[in-house]
The first five atom37 places (N, CA, C, CB, O) and aatype in JSON, in Angstrom:
{
  "aatype": [5, 10, 10, 10, 17, 11, 10, 14, 14, 19, 10, 16, 13, 8, 10, 11, 1, 13, 8, 5, 13, 7, 18, 16, 10, 1, 11, 9, 0, 8, 8, 19, 15, 13, 14, 13, 3, 10, 3, 19, 16, 15, 13, 4, 15, 15, 3, 15, 11, 15, 6, 9, 6, 4, 3, 15, 6, 7, 1, 19, 1, 18, 15, 10, 18, 7, 19, 19, 6, 8, 15, 7, 15, 10, 1, 15, 7, 8, 18, 16, 0, 18, 19, 11, 19, 1, 0, 2, 14, 15, 5, 10, 1, 13, 0, 15, 8, 10, 14, 7, 7, 6, 2, 15, 16, 1, 10, 5, 5, 5],
  "atom_mask": [
    [1, 1, 1, 1, 1],
    [1, 1, 1, 1, 1],
    [1, 1, 1, 1, 1],
    [1, 1, 1, 1, 1],
    [1, 1, 1, 1, 1],
    [1, 1, 1, 1, 1],
    [1, 1, 1, 1, 1],
    [1, 1, 1, 1, 1],
    [1, 1, 1, 1, 1],
    [1, 1, 1, 1, 1],
    [1, 1, 1, 1, 1],
    [1, 1, 1, 1, 1],
    [1, 1, 1, 1, 1],
    [1, 1, 1, 1, 1],
    [1, 1, 1, 1, 1],
    [1, 1, 1, 1, 1],
    [1, 1, 1, 1, 1],
    [1, 1, 1, 1, 1],
    [1, 1, 1, 1, 1],
    [1, 1, 1, 1, 1],
    [1, 1, 1, 1, 1],
    [1, 1, 1, 0, 1],
    [1, 1, 1, 1, 1],
    [1, 1, 1, 1, 1],
    [1, 1, 1, 1, 1],
    [1, 1, 1, 1, 1],
    [1, 1, 1, 1, 1],
    [1, 1, 1, 1, 1],
    [1, 1, 1, 1, 1],
    [1, 1, 1, 1, 1],
    [1, 1, 1, 1, 1],
    [1, 1, 1, 1, 1],
    [1, 1, 1, 1, 1],
    [1, 1, 1, 1, 1],
    [1, 1, 1, 1, 1],
    [1, 1, 1, 1, 1],
    [1, 1, 1, 1, 1],
    [1, 1, 1, 1, 1],
    [1, 1, 1, 1, 1],
    [1, 1, 1, 1, 1],
    [1, 1, 1, 1, 1],
    [1, 1, 1, 1, 1],
    [1, 1, 1, 1, 1],
    [1, 1, 1, 1, 1],
    [1, 1, 1, 1, 1],
    [1, 1, 1, 1, 1],
    [1, 1, 1, 1, 1],
    [1, 1, 1, 1, 1],
    [1, 1, 1, 1, 1],
    [1, 1, 1, 1, 1],
    [1, 1, 1, 1, 1],
    [1, 1, 1, 1, 1],
    [1, 1, 1, 1, 1],
    [1, 1, 1, 1, 1],
    [1, 1, 1, 1, 1],
    [1, 1, 1, 1, 1],
    [1, 1, 1, 1, 1],
    [1, 1, 1, 0, 1],
    [1, 1, 1, 1, 1],
    [1, 1, 1, 1, 1],
    [1, 1, 1, 1, 1],
    [1, 1, 1, 1, 1],
    [1, 1, 1, 1, 1],
    [1, 1, 1, 1, 1],
    [1, 1, 1, 1, 1],
    [1, 1, 1, 0, 1],
    [1, 1, 1, 1, 1],
    [1, 1, 1, 1, 1],
    [1, 1, 1, 1, 1],
    [1, 1, 1, 1, 1],
    [1, 1, 1, 1, 1],
    [1, 1, 1, 0, 1],
    [1, 1, 1, 1, 1],
    [1, 1, 1, 1, 1],
    [1, 1, 1, 1, 1],
    [1, 1, 1, 1, 1],
    [1, 1, 1, 0, 1],
    [1, 1, 1, 1, 1],
    [1, 1, 1, 1, 1],
    [1, 1, 1, 1, 1],
    [1, 1, 1, 1, 1],
    [1, 1, 1, 1, 1],
    [1, 1, 1, 1, 1],
    [1, 1, 1, 1, 1],
    [1, 1, 1, 1, 1],
    [1, 1, 1, 1, 1],
    [1, 1, 1, 1, 1],
    [1, 1, 1, 1, 1],
    [1, 1, 1, 1, 1],
    [1, 1, 1, 1, 1],
    [1, 1, 1, 1, 1],
    [1, 1, 1, 1, 1],
    [1, 1, 1, 1, 1],
    [1, 1, 1, 1, 1],
    [1, 1, 1, 1, 1],
    [1, 1, 1, 1, 1],
    [1, 1, 1, 1, 1],
    [1, 1, 1, 1, 1],
    [1, 1, 1, 1, 1],
    [1, 1, 1, 0, 1],
    [1, 1, 1, 0, 1],
    [1, 1, 1, 1, 1],
    [1, 1, 1, 1, 1],
    [1, 1, 1, 1, 1],
    [1, 1, 1, 1, 1],
    [1, 1, 1, 1, 1],
    [1, 1, 1, 1, 1],
    [1, 1, 1, 1, 1],
    [1, 1, 1, 1, 1],
    [1, 1, 1, 1, 1]
  ],
  "atom_positions": [
    [[-5.48, 1.21, 25.21], [-5.85, 1.29, 23.81], [-5.09, 2.43, 23.16], [-7.39, 1.48, 23.64], [-5.01, 3.53, 23.71]],
    [[-4.55, 2.18, 22.0], [-3.8, 3.16, 21.25], [-4.75, 3.86, 20.28], [-2.61, 2.51, 20.49], [-5.41, 3.21, 19.46]],
    [[-4.82, 5.19, 20.36], [-5.67, 5.97, 19.45], [-4.81, 6.99, 18.71], [-6.82, 6.67, 20.22], [-3.83, 7.51, 19.26]],
    [[-5.18, 7.26, 17.48], [-4.46, 8.23, 16.66], [-5.01, 9.63, 16.92], [-4.57, 7.87, 15.15], [-6.22, 9.84, 16.9]],
    [[-4.13, 10.56, 17.18], [-4.55, 11.92, 17.46], [-4.47, 12.8, 16.22], [-3.7, 12.51, 18.57], [-5.33, 13.66, 16.0]],
    [[-3.44, 12.58, 15.4], [-3.28, 13.37, 14.18], [-2.83, 12.42, 13.07], [-2.25, 14.53, 14.38], [-1.85, 11.69, 13.23]],
    [[-3.53, 12.44, 11.97], [-3.22, 11.53, 10.86], [-2.5, 12.26, 9.74], [-4.51, 10.89, 10.31], [-2.78, 13.43, 9.46]],
    [[-1.56, 11.58, 9.08], [-0.84, 12.18, 7.95], [-1.69, 12.13, 6.68], [0.5, 11.46, 7.72], [-2.64, 11.35, 6.6]],
    [[-1.36, 12.97, 5.7], [-2.08, 12.92, 4.42], [-1.9, 11.57, 3.72], [-1.61, 14.05, 3.5], [-2.81, 11.1, 3.03]],
    [[-0.73, 10.95, 3.89], [-0.44, 9.65, 3.3], [-0.05, 8.72, 4.43], [0.69, 9.74, 2.2], [0.89, 9.0, 5.17]],
    [[-0.77, 7.62, 4.57], [-0.5, 6.63, 5.61], [0.26, 5.47, 4.99], [-1.83, 6.14, 6.28], [-0.19, 4.89, 4.0]],
    [[1.41, 5.13, 5.57], [2.27, 4.09, 5.02], [2.4, 2.95, 6.01], [3.67, 4.66, 4.67], [2.64, 3.17, 7.2]],
    [[2.23, 1.72, 5.53], [2.42, 0.52, 6.33], [3.59, -0.27, 5.75], [1.12, -0.35, 6.37], [3.71, -0.4, 4.53]],
    [[4.44, -0.78, 6.61], [5.53, -1.65, 6.19], [5.34, -2.97, 6.92], [6.95, -1.02, 6.47], [5.45, -3.01, 8.14]],
    [[5.06, -4.02, 6.19], [4.83, -5.32, 6.8], [6.13, -6.09, 6.88], [3.79, -6.11, 6.0], [6.83, -6.25, 5.88]],
    [[6.46, -6.58, 8.07], [7.65, -7.41, 8.24], [7.36, -8.77, 7.63], [8.05, -7.54, 9.76], [6.45, -9.47, 8.05]],
    [[8.14, -9.13, 6.64], [7.9, -10.38, 5.91], [9.02, -11.39, 6.15], [7.77, -10.09, 4.41], [9.28, -12.25, 5.3]],
    [[9.68, -11.29, 7.32], [10.76, -12.19, 7.66], [10.52, -12.75, 9.05], [12.12, -11.48, 7.59], [9.92, -12.09, 9.9]],
    [[10.98, -13.95, 9.28], [10.83, -14.6, 10.57], [12.21, -15.08, 11.02], [9.82, -15.8, 10.5], [12.94, -15.7, 10.25]],
    [[12.56, -14.79, 12.27], [13.87, -15.17, 12.77], [13.75, -16.28, 13.81], [14.58, -13.96, 13.37], [12.99, -16.17, 14.77]],
    [[14.51, -17.36, 13.6], [14.64, -18.48, 14.53], [16.1, -18.52, 14.96], [14.19, -19.85, 13.88], [16.94, -19.04, 14.22]],
    [[16.44, -17.98, 16.11], [17.84, -17.94, 16.52], [18.65, -17.14, 15.52], [0.0, 0.0, 0.0], [18.41, -15.94, 15.34]],
    [[19.61, -17.8, 14.86], [20.43, -17.12, 13.84], [19.9, -17.35, 12.43], [21.87, -17.59, 13.93], [20.5, -16.88, 11.46]],
    [[18.8, -18.08, 12.31], [18.23, -18.38, 11.0], [17.13, -17.38, 10.66], [17.67, -19.81, 10.97], [16.24, -17.13, 11.47]],
    [[17.2, -16.82, 9.47], [16.22, -15.86, 9.0], [15.49, -16.46, 7.81], [16.89, -14.5, 8.62], [16.14, -16.94, 6.87]],
    [[14.17, -16.44, 7.82], [13.36, -16.98, 6.72], [12.4, -15.92, 6.2], [12.57, -18.23, 7.18], [11.9, -15.08, 6.95]],
    [[12.17, -15.98, 4.91], [11.19, -15.08, 4.3], [9.8, -15.7, 4.45], [11.53, -14.81, 2.8], [9.63, -16.9, 4.21]],
    [[8.83, -14.9, 4.85], [7.44, -15.36, 4.94], [6.82, -15.16, 3.56], [6.64, -14.57, 6.06], [6.73, -14.03, 3.08]],
    [[6.4, -16.24, 2.95], [5.92, -16.17, 1.56], [4.4, -16.27, 1.44], [6.55, -17.28, 0.76], [3.89, -16.45, 0.34]],
    [[3.68, -16.17, 2.54], [2.22, -16.25, 2.49], [1.62, -15.01, 1.84], [1.65, -16.44, 3.9], [2.14, -13.9, 1.99]],
    [[0.53, -15.22, 1.12], [-0.19, -14.12, 0.49], [-0.81, -13.2, 1.56], [-1.29, -14.66, -0.46], [-1.34, -13.68, 2.56]],
    [[-0.74, -11.91, 1.34], [-1.33, -10.94, 2.26], [-2.48, -10.24, 1.52], [-0.27, -9.91, 2.78], [-2.26, -9.61, 0.49]],
    [[-3.68, -10.35, 2.07], [-4.83, -9.64, 1.5], [-4.98, -8.31, 2.21], [-6.15, -10.48, 1.63], [-4.73, -8.21, 3.41]],
    [[-5.37, -7.29, 1.48], [-5.55, -5.97, 2.07], [-6.68, -5.27, 1.33], [-4.24, -5.14, 2.02], [-6.91, -5.53, 0.15]],
    [[-7.38, -4.37, 2.02], [-8.5, -3.67, 1.38], [-8.01, -2.53, 0.49], [-9.47, -3.12, 2.43], [-6.91, -2.0, 0.69]],
    [[-8.81, -2.15, -0.48], [-8.5, -0.99, -1.32], [-8.89, 0.3, -0.61], [-9.23, -1.09, -2.67], [-8.35, 1.37, -0.92]],
    [[-9.8, 0.21, 0.33], [-10.19, 1.36, 1.16], [-10.06, 0.94, 2.62], [-11.66, 1.83, 0.84], [-10.54, -0.12, 3.01]],
    [[-9.4, 1.78, 3.42], [-9.15, 1.47, 4.82], [-9.84, 2.51, 5.7], [-7.63, 1.43, 5.12], [-9.55, 3.7, 5.6]],
    [[-10.75, 2.06, 6.54], [-11.47, 2.93, 7.46], [-10.74, 2.92, 8.8], [-12.97, 2.47, 7.63], [-10.69, 1.88, 9.46]],
    [[-10.17, 4.05, 9.21], [-9.41, 4.12, 10.47], [-10.17, 4.9, 11.54], [-8.06, 4.78, 10.22], [-9.59, 5.28, 12.56]],
    [[-11.46, 5.13, 11.33], [-12.27, 5.92, 12.27], [-12.2, 5.36, 13.68], [-13.72, 5.96, 11.81], [-12.06, 6.13, 14.63]],
    [[-12.28, 4.07, 13.82], [-12.3, 3.47, 15.16], [-10.95, 3.59, 15.87], [-12.69, 2.0, 15.06], [-10.86, 3.32, 17.06]],
    [[-9.9, 3.99, 15.16], [-8.58, 4.18, 15.76], [-8.26, 5.64, 16.05], [-7.53, 3.6, 14.85], [-7.16, 5.96, 16.49]],
    [[-9.23, 6.54, 15.8], [-9.02, 7.97, 16.01], [-9.64, 8.39, 17.33], [-9.61, 8.79, 14.85], [-10.73, 7.93, 17.69]],
    [[-8.95, 9.27, 18.06], [-9.51, 9.79, 19.3], [-10.65, 10.74, 18.96], [-8.42, 10.52, 20.15], [-10.68, 11.31, 17.87]],
    [[-11.59, 10.91, 19.88], [-12.75, 11.78, 19.62], [-12.31, 13.22, 19.42], [-13.76, 11.69, 20.77], [-12.92, 13.95, 18.64]],
    [[-11.26, 13.66, 20.11], [-10.75, 15.03, 19.93], [-10.17, 15.23, 18.54], [-9.69, 15.35, 20.98], [-10.29, 16.31, 17.96]],
    [[-9.54, 14.2, 17.99], [-8.88, 14.34, 16.7], [-9.87, 14.39, 15.54], [-7.92, 13.21, 16.48], [-9.56, 14.95, 14.49]],
    [[-11.07, 13.81, 15.72], [-12.03, 13.76, 14.61], [-12.48, 15.15, 14.17], [-13.25, 12.94, 15.02], [-12.9, 15.33, 13.03]],
    [[-12.39, 16.13, 15.06], [-12.75, 17.49, 14.68], [-11.66, 18.13, 13.83], [-13.02, 18.35, 15.91], [-11.93, 19.06, 13.07]],
    [[-10.41, 17.64, 13.95], [-9.29, 18.2, 13.2], [-8.99, 17.43, 11.92], [-8.06, 18.23, 14.06], [-8.27, 17.92, 11.06]],
    [[-9.53, 16.23, 11.8], [-9.26, 15.37, 10.65], [-10.36, 15.53, 9.61], [-9.14, 13.89, 11.09], [-11.53, 15.7, 9.95]],
    [[-9.97, 15.48, 8.37], [-10.95, 15.58, 7.28], [-11.7, 14.25, 7.16], [-10.25, 15.95, 5.94], [-11.1, 13.22, 6.85]],
    [[-13.0, 14.3, 7.42], [-13.84, 13.1, 7.35], [-14.65, 13.12, 6.06], [-14.78, 13.01, 8.58], [-14.82, 14.17, 5.44]],
    [[-15.16, 11.96, 5.67], [-16.02, 11.9, 4.49], [-17.45, 12.31, 4.87], [-16.01, 10.47, 3.86], [-17.68, 12.72, 6.01]],
    [[-18.39, 12.2, 3.95], [-19.77, 12.65, 4.18], [-20.47, 11.85, 5.28], [-20.57, 12.55, 2.89], [-21.46, 12.32, 5.85]],
    [[-19.97, 10.65, 5.59], [-20.55, 9.81, 6.63], [-19.86, 10.0, 7.98], [-20.49, 8.35, 6.22], [-20.18, 9.31, 8.95]],
    [[-18.89, 10.94, 8.04], [-18.15, 11.16, 9.28], [-17.07, 10.12, 9.53], [0.0, 0.0, 0.0], [-16.62, 9.96, 10.67]],
    [[-16.66, 9.41, 8.49], [-15.64, 8.36, 8.62], [-14.29, 8.89, 8.13], [-16.06, 7.09, 7.82], [-14.23, 9.76, 7.25]],
    [[-13.22, 8.36, 8.68], [-11.87, 8.7, 8.25], [-11.36, 7.52, 7.43], [-10.92, 9.01, 9.48], [-11.16, 6.42, 7.96]],
    [[-11.14, 7.76, 6.14], [-10.78, 6.67, 5.23], [-9.56, 7.03, 4.4], [-11.96, 6.33, 4.32], [-9.33, 8.19, 4.04]],
    [[-8.8, 6.0, 4.11], [-7.67, 6.11, 3.19], [-7.94, 5.19, 2.01], [-6.31, 5.75, 3.9], [-8.5, 4.11, 2.18]],
    [[-7.54, 5.63, 0.81], [-7.64, 4.8, -0.39], [-6.25, 4.29, -0.73], [-8.26, 5.58, -1.59], [-5.27, 5.02, -0.61]],
    [[-6.18, 3.04, -1.15], [-4.9, 2.46, -1.53], [-4.33, 3.22, -2.72], [-5.05, 0.95, -1.85], [-5.02, 3.43, -3.72]],
    [[-3.08, 3.63, -2.6], [-2.43, 4.39, -3.65], [-1.36, 3.56, -4.35], [-1.82, 5.66, -3.08], [-1.15, 3.69, -5.55]],
    [[-0.67, 2.71, -3.58], [0.38, 1.91, -4.19], [0.82, 0.78, -3.29], [0.0, 0.0, 0.0], [0.56, 0.78, -2.09]],
    [[1.49, -0.19, -3.9], [2.02, -1.36, -3.2], [3.4, -1.62, -3.77], [1.07, -2.62, -3.35], [3.6, -1.56, -4.98]],
    [[4.36, -1.93, -2.9], [5.69, -2.36, -3.33], [5.84, -3.8, -2.89], [6.83, -1.45, -2.73], [5.59, -4.14, -1.73]],
    [[6.25, -4.65, -3.81], [6.34, -6.09, -3.56], [7.75, -6.58, -3.85], [5.3, -6.87, -4.41], [8.37, -6.16, -4.83]],
    [[8.26, -7.46, -2.98], [9.56, -8.08, -3.21], [9.34, -9.52, -3.66], [10.44, -8.04, -1.93], [8.59, -10.26, -3.04]],
    [[10.0, -9.9, -4.73], [9.97, -11.3, -5.17], [11.4, -11.79, -5.18], [9.3, -11.45, -6.59], [12.32, -11.08, -5.6]],
    [[11.59, -13.0, -4.73], [12.92, -13.55, -4.66], [13.22, -14.09, -3.27], [0.0, 0.0, 0.0], [12.3, -14.39, -2.51]],
    [[14.49, -14.22, -2.96], [14.91, -14.77, -1.68], [15.41, -13.66, -0.77], [16.0, -15.84, -1.88], [15.34, -12.48, -1.11]],
    [[15.93, -14.06, 0.39], [16.51, -13.07, 1.3], [17.79, -12.46, 0.74], [16.8, -13.71, 2.65], [18.14, -11.33, 1.07]],
    [[18.49, -13.2, -0.1], [19.78, -12.75, -0.61], [19.69, -12.0, -1.92], [20.68, -13.92, -0.79], [20.59, -11.22, -2.26]],
    [[18.63, -12.21, -2.65], [18.49, -11.51, -3.93], [17.02, -11.46, -4.31], [19.31, -12.21, -5.05], [16.18, -12.13, -3.71]],
    [[16.72, -10.65, -5.3], [15.35, -10.54, -5.76], [15.1, -9.21, -6.44], [0.0, 0.0, 0.0], [16.03, -8.48, -6.77]],
    [[13.85, -8.92, -6.62], [13.43, -7.69, -7.3], [12.28, -7.06, -6.55], [13.03, -7.97, -8.77], [11.47, -7.75, -5.92]],
    [[12.22, -5.75, -6.62], [11.09, -5.01, -6.07], [10.25, -4.51, -7.24], [11.57, -3.83, -5.17], [10.78, -4.01, -8.23]],
    [[8.94, -4.65, -7.12], [8.02, -4.16, -8.13], [7.04, -3.21, -7.45], [7.26, -5.33, -8.84], [6.48, -3.53, -6.4]],
    [[6.84, -2.04, -8.03], [5.91, -1.06, -7.47], [4.67, -0.99, -8.34], [6.58, 0.34, -7.36], [4.76, -0.93, -9.57]],
    [[3.52, -0.99, -7.69], [2.24, -0.82, -8.36], [1.63, 0.46, -7.79], [1.29, -2.08, -8.15], [1.43, 0.56, -6.58]],
    [[1.32, 1.42, -8.65], [0.85, 2.72, -8.19], [-0.4, 3.11, -8.97], [1.94, 3.8, -8.36], [-0.49, 2.9, -10.18]],
    [[-1.37, 3.67, -8.25], [-2.58, 4.17, -8.89], [-2.21, 5.42, -9.69], [-3.7, 4.48, -7.84], [-1.57, 6.33, -9.16]],
    [[-2.61, 5.46, -10.94], [-2.29, 6.57, -11.82], [-3.48, 7.51, -11.87], [-1.91, 6.08, -13.25], [-4.6, 7.09, -12.17]],
    [[-3.24, 8.78, -11.59], [-4.3, 9.79, -11.63], [-4.04, 10.82, -12.72], [-4.44, 10.49, -10.28], [-4.35, 12.0, -12.55]],
    [[-3.48, 10.39, -13.81], [-3.17, 11.29, -14.9], [-4.2, 11.12, -16.02], [-1.74, 11.05, -15.44], [-4.98, 10.17, -16.02]],
    [[-4.17, 12.04, -16.93], [-5.02, 11.97, -18.11], [-4.58, 10.74, -18.92], [-4.92, 13.28, -18.96], [-3.4, 10.62, -19.24]],
    [[-5.52, 9.82, -19.25], [-5.14, 8.61, -20.0], [-4.4, 8.89, -21.3], [-6.37, 7.8, -20.3], [-3.64, 8.04, -21.75]],
    [[-4.59, 10.05, -21.91], [-3.9, 10.36, -23.15], [-2.41, 10.61, -22.92], [-4.53, 11.56, -23.83], [-1.63, 10.6, -23.87]],
    [[-2.0, 10.85, -21.66], [-0.59, 11.09, -21.34], [0.13, 9.8, -20.99], [-0.47, 12.07, -20.2], [1.31, 9.84, -20.62]],
    [[-0.53, 8.67, -21.09], [0.06, 7.39, -20.71], [0.2, 6.5, -21.94], [-0.79, 6.7, -19.64], [-0.57, 6.6, -22.9]],
    [[1.19, 5.63, -21.89], [1.33, 4.64, -22.94], [1.7, 3.31, -22.3], [2.41, 5.07, -23.99], [2.33, 3.29, -21.24]],
    [[1.31, 2.21, -22.91], [1.61, 0.9, -22.39], [3.1, 0.6, -22.56], [0.76, -0.17, -23.08], [3.69, 0.9, -23.6]],
    [[3.68, 0.01, -21.55], [5.08, -0.39, -21.6], [5.13, -1.87, -21.94], [5.82, -0.1, -20.25], [5.28, -2.72, -21.06]],
    [[5.01, -2.18, -23.22], [4.91, -3.57, -23.65], [6.19, -4.35, -23.45], [4.51, -3.63, -25.09], [6.18, -5.58, -23.45]],
    [[7.32, -3.65, -23.27], [8.59, -4.36, -23.08], [8.77, -4.88, -21.66], [9.75, -3.44, -23.44], [9.71, -5.64, -21.4]],
    [[7.9, -4.48, -20.72], [8.02, -4.95, -19.34], [7.4, -6.32, -19.19], [7.36, -3.96, -18.37], [6.32, -6.58, -19.73]],
    [[8.07, -7.23, -18.45], [7.48, -8.55, -18.23], [6.29, -8.43, -17.29], [8.53, -9.53, -17.66], [6.29, -7.6, -16.39]],
    [[5.29, -9.26, -17.49], [4.13, -9.23, -16.61], [3.14, -10.3, -16.99], [0.0, 0.0, 0.0], [3.18, -10.84, -18.09]],
    [[2.26, -10.6, -16.07], [1.23, -11.59, -16.32], [0.1, -11.03, -17.14], [0.0, 0.0, 0.0], [0.06, -9.83, -17.41]],
    [[-0.81, -11.88, -17.55], [-1.95, -11.47, -18.37], [-2.85, -10.48, -17.64], [-2.75, -12.68, -18.8], [-3.44, -9.6, -18.26]],
    [[-2.96, -10.64, -16.31], [-3.91, -9.83, -15.55], [-3.32, -8.51, -15.06], [-4.4, -10.61, -14.38], [-4.03, -7.75, -14.41]],
    [[-2.06, -8.22, -15.36], [-1.48, -6.98, -14.89], [-1.35, -6.0, -16.04], [-0.11, -7.22, -14.24], [-1.01, -6.38, -17.15]],
    [[-1.64, -4.75, -15.76], [-1.49, -3.68, -16.74], [-0.38, -2.78, -16.24], [-2.83, -2.89, -16.96], [-0.44, -2.29, -15.11]],
    [[0.6, -2.56, -17.05], [1.72, -1.71, -16.65], [1.77, -0.51, -17.58], [3.07, -2.49, -16.67], [1.71, -0.66, -18.8]],
    [[1.89, 0.66, -17.0], [1.88, 1.89, -17.78], [3.12, 2.71, -17.47], [0.61, 2.71, -17.48], [3.7, 2.62, -16.39]],
    [[3.53, 3.51, -18.44], [4.62, 4.46, -18.24], [4.1, 5.82, -18.65], [5.9, 4.07, -19.04], [3.33, 5.94, -19.6]],
    [[4.54, 6.85, -17.94], [4.2, 8.2, -18.37], [5.12, 8.6, -19.5], [4.31, 9.21, -17.2], [6.3, 8.24, -19.51]],
    [[4.58, 9.34, -20.45], [5.38, 9.79, -21.58], [6.23, 10.97, -21.18], [4.49, 10.16, -22.77], [6.98, 11.51, -21.99]]
  ]
}
């Protein structure tokens, strides 16, 4: 069993979204669901829990901060970043010139 001994302040996951068949490479286009809060307590060694900052319940949790998404094919496409903004709302303005769906809110810092 693999246990984490020391955790970083920011935990980053990179999901492989390609599948290789011999010399053929394909993009995996299935939707990936992920939680907004990730509890990694069960992956921490008992020795490390004394050194790691736990919440009030003694759990080690990470909150989702951002997601980078690729749209397009293997040969071309675009990357879009979605990041949680922790700034004063008065310092933000809507970027109406950016393309996006009805359900997405895109902001730019002034």
